[in-house]
N, C-alpha and C positions, 0 to 999 in steps of 0.2 A: 530521535528519527533512523526509525529500523530499516537497514537493507535486507532483500527479499534475495533470493537464489537468485532470479530475473535479474536483478539488478547488477548482481557478481558476475553474471554472463555477458550482459551487455558492455559494463565496464571491461574485461577480458577481451569482447571483440574491437570495442575503441581502440586499446591497448596494441591488440595485434593490429589493426587499422594502422594505426598511427607509425608502427617501428621503422616502417623503411625512410618516410621522412625525418625522424628522428636520427637514424642510424646515418642517412646522410646531410645533416646539418652538421656543416663547421665546427668544429670540436671546442673552438674558442667561444660558440653564441652556447653552446651545450653547457661548459663550463661556468658560464653566466648561469642558466637555470639550475644548476646543479648547488652552484651557491646561494640563489635565490631562494632555494629551498629549503636549504638548511638554516637561513637566516629562518625562514617561517616557522619549522619546525623547534628550533631555538625561541623564537617569540612563547609557542604554544606548547614548551615542554611539558609543564606542569597538565594541561589540559590530556595529553594525547599518553602521558604515564595512567594517567586517571584513565582511559581507556581502557589498556592494556589491563589493570587493577580490576576494573570492573567486566570487562570481556573474556579474559583469558586468566582470570583470577592469579594474576602472580601477585606476588608480594612491590610494594610500592617501591624497595631499593632498585630489584630486580627490572621495572618497568620502567624506571629513569634512567638506567644504565643502558637499558636498550633503545630508551629513544634517544641517549646521548649519542650510543655506536653508530646509529642509524645517521645521525647527525654529522660525527666524525666521517662517516664512509663517503658521505656526498662532498665535505670539504676535499678530501682526500683524492676523489676521483676528478673534482673540479680541477685541481694541480696537477693531476697526473695527464687527462685525456689531452689536452694541445700538445706535448711533447709526442705523445704516441701515433697520434692519429694525423697530425698536420703532414 
């Protein structure tokens, strides 16, 4: 299922429209969302790395490391956000 430029523009517009609501959401609830995102990325780690290999031509080790880094960032910010924004 290939996306188009129109799909990307629509996704950006939707994300932009949702920003204020996300910004104003309780940081503890935002942390829960980030943890769930990290869990889902961890569950789909091989699939996500495979997309990077296919779409960006990255070597497997680099693609896998990028996915792991994204998971780590989500977990880090989930731990940090409540203390920073409460």
